[in-house]
LOGU-813058 format. One record per residue (C-alpha): y, z, x; residue in three letters. Coordinates in Angstrom, 1 decimal, padded with zeros to 4 digits. Each point is the difference from the previous one (the first is absolute). Last residue first. Example, Ala and Ser with C-alpha at 12.3 -4.5 7.8 and 13.67 -1.06 7.14 Angstrom:
REC      y      z      x   r
REC -001.1  007.1  013.7 SER
REC -003.4  000.7 -001.4 ALA
REM end
This chain:
REC      y      z      x   r
REC  030.1  047.1  045.7 SER
REC  001.4  002.9 -002.0 LYS
REC  003.5  001.5  000.1 VAL
REC  000.3  003.2 -001.8 SER
REC  003.4  000.5 -001.8 SER
REC -001.3  000.1 -003.6 ASN
REC -002.3  002.9  000.8 LYS
REC  002.8  002.3  001.0 ASN
REC -002.3  002.4  001.7 ILE
REC  000.7  003.7 -000.6 GLY
REC -003.6  000.9 -000.9 SER
REC -001.1 -001.1  003.4 LEU
REC  000.7  003.2  001.9 ILE
REC -001.4  002.5 -002.5 ALA
REC -002.6 -002.5 -001.0 SER
REC -001.5  000.2  003.5 VAL
REC -001.9  003.2 -000.6 HIS
REC -002.2 -000.3  003.1 TYR
REC -003.5  001.4 -000.1 VAL
REC -001.6  000.8  003.3 LEU
REC -003.7  000.4  000.8 LEU
REC -000.7  001.7  003.3 ARG
REC -003.0 -000.9  002.2 ASP
REC -002.5 -002.8 -000.4 SER
REC -002.9 -001.2  002.1 GLY
REC -000.1 -002.7  002.7 ASP
REC  002.5 -002.9  000.6 THR
REC -000.2 -003.6  001.2 ARG
REC -003.6 -000.3 -001.3 GLY
REC  000.5 -003.6 -001.0 ALA
REC  002.9 -001.6  001.8 LYS
REC  003.2 -000.8 -001.8 ARG
REC  001.5 -003.5 -000.1 ILE
REC  003.7  000.6  000.5 PRO
REC  002.4 -001.5 -002.5 ASN
REC  003.2 -000.2  002.1 ASP
REC  002.4  001.7 -002.3 TYR
REC  003.8 -000.2  000.1 ILE
REC  002.0  001.4 -002.9 LEU
REC  003.7 -001.1 -000.2 GLU
REC  002.6  002.6 -000.8 ILE
REC  003.5  000.5 -001.2 ARG
REC  000.2 -002.3 -003.0 GLU
REC -003.1  001.5 -001.5 PRO
REC  001.6  003.5 -000.1 SER
REC -002.1  002.2 -002.4 ILE
REC -003.2 -002.1  000.0 LEU
REC  000.3 -000.7  003.7 SER
REC  000.5  003.7  000.8 PHE
REC -003.2  000.8 -001.9 MET
REC -001.9 -002.7  001.8 VAL
REC  001.2  001.2  003.4 ALA
REC -001.0  003.6 -000.9 ALA
REC -003.5 -001.2 -001.1 LEU
REC -000.3 -001.7  003.4 ALA
REC  000.6  003.4  001.6 HIS
REC -002.7  001.5 -002.2 PRO
REC -002.3 -002.8  001.0 LYS
REC  000.4  000.8  003.7 THR
REC  001.3 -002.4  002.6 GLY
REC  000.5 -003.8  000.0 ILE
REC  002.4 -000.4 -002.9 MET
REC  002.7 -001.9  001.8 ALA
REC  003.4  000.7 -001.6 VAL
REC  002.8 -002.6  000.4 LYS
REC  003.0  002.1 -001.0 LEU
REC  003.0 -002.2 -001.0 VAL
REC  003.3  000.8  001.7 ARG
REC  003.4  000.6 -001.4 LEU
REC -000.4  003.8 -000.6 PRO
REC -001.8  000.7  003.2 ASN
REC  000.2  003.8  000.3 SER
REC -000.7  000.3 -003.7 GLY
REC -003.0 -002.3  000.3 ALA
REC -001.4  002.2  002.8 ILE
REC  000.6  003.1 -002.1 LYS
REC -001.6 -001.5 -003.1 GLN
REC -003.0 -001.0  002.1 LEU
REC -000.3  003.6  001.3 VAL
REC  000.2  001.2 -003.6 TYR
REC -002.9 -002.3 -001.0 PHE
REC -002.0  001.3  003.1 CYS
REC  000.3  003.6 -001.2 ASN
REC -001.0 -001.1 -003.5 PHE
REC -003.0 -002.1  001.2 PRO
REC -001.5  003.0  001.7 CYS
REC -003.4 -000.4  001.8 ASN
REC  001.4 -001.0  003.4 GLY
REC  002.9  002.4 -000.1 ALA
REC  003.2 -001.9  000.9 ALA
REC  001.4 -000.5  003.5 TYR
REC  002.7 -002.2  001.5 VAL
REC -000.4 -002.2  003.2 VAL
REC  003.2 -001.6  001.3 GLU
REC -000.5  000.7  003.8 GLN
REC -003.6 -001.2 -000.2 TRP
REC  001.4 -003.3 -001.2 ALA
REC  000.7 -001.0  003.6 LYS
REC -001.4 -003.4 -001.0 THR
REC -002.3 -000.2  003.0 GLU
REC -000.7  003.7 -000.1 GLU
REC -000.9  000.2 -003.7 LEU
REC -002.2 -003.1  000.4 ALA
REC -001.9  001.5  002.9 SER
REC -000.5  003.4 -001.6 ARG
REC -001.2 -001.0 -003.4 ASN
REC -003.5  001.5  000.2 GLY
REC  001.0  002.8  002.2 SER
REC  003.0  001.0 -002.2 TYR
REC -002.3  000.0 -003.0 THR
REC -002.6  001.9  001.9 GLU
REC  002.6  002.7  000.8 PHE
REC  001.0  000.3 -003.6 VAL
REC -003.7  000.2 -001.1 TYR
REC -000.5  003.2  002.0 TRP
REC  000.8  002.5 -002.8 PRO
REC -002.3 -001.7 -002.5 LYS
REC  001.3 -001.8 -003.2 PHE
REC  003.2 -000.5  001.9 GLY
REC  002.9  002.3  000.4 PRO
REC  001.7 -002.2  000.8 HIS
REC -000.7 -003.5 -001.2 GLY
REC  002.2 -002.3  002.1 VAL
REC  002.7 -002.2 -001.4 ILE
REC  001.3 -002.6  002.3 PRO
REC  003.7 -001.1  000.1 ILE
REC  000.2 -003.5  001.6 VAL
REC  003.2 -001.9  000.5 ARG
REC  000.4 -003.7  001.0 ASP
REC -003.2 -001.0 -001.8 PRO
REC -002.3 -003.0  000.6 GLN
REC -001.6  000.5 -003.4 VAL
REC -003.4 -001.8  000.5 HIS
REC -000.4  000.9  003.7 GLU
REC  000.9  003.6 -000.8 LEU
REC -002.6  000.1 -002.8 ALA
REC -002.8 -001.3  002.2 HIS
REC  001.0  002.5  002.8 ARG
REC -000.1  002.9 -002.5 LEU
REC -003.4 -001.1 -001.3 ARG
REC -001.4 -000.3  003.5 ALA
REC  001.1  003.6  000.7 GLY
REC -002.4  001.4 -002.6 GLU
REC  000.3  003.7 -000.4 PHE
REC  002.5  000.1 -002.8 GLY
REC  003.7 -000.7  000.0 LEU
REC  002.3 -000.6 -002.9 MET
REC  002.1 -002.8  001.4 PRO
REC  003.7  000.0 -001.0 VAL
REC  001.7 -003.2  001.1 PHE
REC  003.8  000.1 -000.7 VAL
REC  001.8 -003.0 -001.4 SER
REC  003.1 -002.1  000.4 ASP
REC -001.7 -003.2  001.0 ASP
REC -001.0 -000.6 -003.5 ASN
REC -002.5 -002.6 -001.1 GLU
REC -000.4  000.3 -003.7 SER
REC -001.3  003.3 -001.4 ILE
REC -003.4 -000.1 -001.8 THR
REC -000.1  002.3 -003.0 ALA
REC -003.4  001.2 -001.0 PHE
REC -002.5 -001.6 -002.4 GLY
REC -002.6 -000.7  002.6 PRO
REC  000.9  001.5  003.4 MET
REC  001.3 -002.8  002.2 PRO
REC -002.4 -001.3  002.7 THR
REC -000.8  001.2  003.5 ILE
REC -003.4 -001.1  001.3 GLY
REC -003.7  000.6 -000.4 ALA
REC  000.0  002.6  002.8 ILE
REC -003.4  000.5  001.7 ARG
REC -003.0  002.3  000.2 SER
REC  001.9  003.1 -001.0 SER
REC -000.6  003.7  000.6 LEU
REC -001.5  000.7  003.4 ASP
REC  002.3  002.8  001.3 TYR
REC  001.9  000.5  003.2 VAL
REC  000.8 -003.7  000.2 GLN
REC  003.5 -000.5  001.6 GLY
REC -001.4 -000.6  003.4 GLN
REC -003.7 -000.8 -000.3 LEU
REC -002.5  002.5 -001.2 PRO
REC -003.7 -000.5  000.8 ALA
REC -001.8  002.0 -002.7 GLU
REC  003.1  000.0 -002.2 SER
REC  000.3  003.1 -002.1 ARG
REC -000.9  000.2 -003.6 ARG
REC  002.5  001.9 -002.1 TYR
REC -000.6  003.6 -001.1 ARG
REC -000.2  002.2 -003.0 SER
REC  001.7 -002.6 -002.1 PRO
REC  003.0  000.9 -002.2 GLU
REC -000.4 -000.5 -003.8 VAL
REC  002.9 -001.5 -001.9 TYR
REC  000.9  000.3 -003.7 VAL
REC  003.2 -001.4 -001.6 ILE
REC  001.2  001.5 -003.2 ARG
REC  002.0 -001.9 -002.6 ILE
REC  001.5  001.7 -003.1 GLU
REC  002.3 -002.0 -002.2 LYS
REC -002.2 -003.0 -000.1 TYR
REC  000.7 -003.6 -000.9 VAL
REC  003.0 -001.3  002.0 ASP
REC -000.9  002.1  003.1 VAL
REC -003.6 -001.3 -000.3 ALA
REC  000.9 -003.5  001.1 THR
REC  001.3  000.8  003.5 ARG
REC -002.7  002.7  000.3 ILE
REC -002.7 -002.5 -000.7 LEU
REC  001.6 -002.6  002.4 ALA
REC  000.1  002.6  002.8 ALA
REC -003.6  001.0 -000.7 TRP
REC -001.3 -003.6  000.3 THR
REC  002.1 -001.3  002.9 PRO
REC -000.7  003.1  002.1 HIS
REC -003.8 -000.2 -000.4 THR
REC -001.9  002.5 -002.1 LEU
REC -002.5  002.7  001.1 GLY
REC  002.4  002.9  000.6 THR
REC  002.8 -001.2 -002.4 ILE
REC -001.2  002.0 -002.9 ASP
REC  002.3 -000.9 -002.9 ILE
REC  000.1  002.7 -002.6 TYR
REC  001.7 -000.7 -003.3 LEU
REC  000.9  002.9 -002.3 VAL
REC -000.6 -001.3 -003.5 ARG
REC  002.5 -001.2 -002.7 GLY
REC -000.2 -003.6  001.3 SER
REC -003.5 -000.5 -001.2 GLY
REC -002.6 -001.6  002.3 LEU
REC  000.4 -003.5 -001.5 SER
REC  003.7  000.1  000.8 ASN
REC -000.9  000.2  003.7 LEU
REC -002.3 -003.0  000.0 LEU
REC  002.2 -002.3 -002.0 LYS
REC  003.1  001.2  002.0 ASN
REC -001.9 -001.1  003.1 LEU
REC -000.3 -003.6 -001.2 SER
REC  003.6 -000.3 -001.3 THR
REC  001.6  001.7  003.0 THR
REC  000.9 -002.6  002.5 GLY
REC -002.2 -000.6  003.1 ARG
REC -003.0  002.3  000.3 LEU
REC -002.4 -001.9 -002.2 PHE
REC -002.7  001.6 -002.0 TYR
REC -003.3 -002.0 -000.4 LYS
REC -001.9  000.4 -003.2 ASP
REC -003.8  000.5 -000.1 LEU
REC  000.3  003.7 -000.7 ASP
REC -002.9  002.5  000.6 GLY
REC  001.3  001.0  003.5 VAL
REC  003.7 -001.1  000.2 VAL
REC  001.1 -003.1  001.9 GLN
REC  002.6 -000.7  002.6 PHE
REC  002.9 -002.4  000.8 GLU
REC  002.6 -001.0  002.6 ALA
REC -001.6  000.9  003.4 PHE
REC -003.5  000.2 -001.4 ALA
REC -001.7  003.1 -001.3 GLU
REC -003.5 -000.5 -001.5 SER
REC -000.1  003.5 -001.4 HIS
REC  002.2  002.4 -002.0 ILE
REC -001.6  003.0 -001.8 GLU
REC  001.7  001.3 -003.1 VAL
REC -000.8  003.5 -001.1 PHE
REC  001.2  001.1 -003.4 ASN
REC -000.2  003.8  000.1 VAL
REC -001.5  001.9 -003.0 ASP
REC -003.5  000.0  001.4 GLN
REC  001.1  001.7  003.2 CYS
REC -003.3  001.4  001.4 GLU
REC -002.1 -003.2  000.4 ALA
REC  003.0 -002.1  001.1 ARG
REC  001.0  002.8  002.5 TRP
REC -003.4 -000.4  001.7 HIS
REC  000.8 -003.6  001.1 ALA
REC  003.7  000.5  000.5 THR
REC -000.4  001.4  003.5 HIS
REC -001.1 -003.3  001.6 THR
REC  003.2 -001.0  001.8 SER
REC -000.1  002.7  002.7 ARG
REC -003.4 -001.2  001.2 ASP
REC  001.3 -003.4  001.1 GLU
REC -002.1 -003.0 -001.0 ALA
REC  002.5 -000.8 -002.8 THR
REC  000.6  001.2 -003.6 VAL
REC  003.1 -000.7 -002.0 GLY
REC  002.0  002.1 -002.4 TYR
REC  001.9  000.1 -003.3 ILE
REC -000.1  003.3 -001.9 TYR
REC  001.2  000.3 -003.6 ALA
REC  000.8  003.5 -001.4 SER
REC -001.3  001.7 -003.2 GLY
REC -001.0  003.2  001.9 PRO
REC  001.7  000.5  003.4 VAL
REC -001.7 -001.6  003.0 PRO
REC -002.2  002.4  001.9 ARG
REC  000.7  001.6  003.4 PHE
REC -001.6  002.7  002.1 GLU
REC -003.1 -002.0  000.9 ASP
REC  002.2 -002.6  001.6 VAL
REC  000.7  002.5  002.8 SER
REC  002.9  002.2  001.1 GLU
REC  002.1 -001.0 -003.0 TYR
REC  003.7 -000.7  000.5 THR
REC  002.4 -000.7 -002.9 ASP
REC  003.1 -001.9  001.1 THR
REC  003.5 -000.3 -001.2 LEU
REC  001.9  000.7  003.2 ILE
REC  003.6  000.5 -001.2 PRO
REC  002.9 -001.6  002.0 GLU
REC  003.1  001.3 -001.8 LEU
REC -001.0  003.6  000.7 ARG
REC -000.4 -001.1  003.7 ILE
REC  003.8 -000.3  000.3 ASN
REC  000.4 -001.8  003.3 ARG
REC  002.7  001.3  002.3 MET
REM end
């Protein structure tokens, strides 16, 4: 029997962005996209004069820039990102708002921040709704991505050499095409999908199955599905621990094709056990207007998990 006291859920939940403000004296890193849910920082900046807001823009796969700064910050290694993070003051609480940032950017920031900050809090805002496909094909319930740029290693994270003794763990979203693309890339013998349940909305679990139905049937992976709350990286982190514990000699190849909170769980697991996991990301090109509105704002106290990292043991690419 699982001891849930050893699996704390370290999340603050706010019913709307209006209920939350960063703590005084903190630093807040964020990005803004065309999605409504990423624009909440605009009025905070006027109200919270004692918070150091840092807006990221011009994101590329391996670099980004900061508004008001001509420097480019590179995701591989730590020198460049250390320069940015140290300039904010290491004694602060650091917020990283992943809502409007790409996976490579926020993952690299977290990877570097654990060496600099004692208190890291991750912010995520749920969308009110996703845009549905006007003429849905099989595996396309929602109209979210225009194309997949391709699977490449996550900058700055361990890349495991070819290993036949692995388990493929796709974190499922709505887009069946992304699962198929990842399956073709990995060619796995065993698949253990993670489905977000409960999801942001009660019906999302059914639409996840609908979107991925054909691939789940063909691989018989539907028999191996495990569940983790769609908005909870801690719940998902413990699920990854359980999968790894049940497969002690196998590497987990984790495809981050579902929710950002699930992807955050994979990044946390990679930072703690880099020799046990390889992160797989397909770099989707997101469509403008893919979501409408914003719902709950969640603050994840990830330092409670990441503070135990042996920083000298991390393997970087």
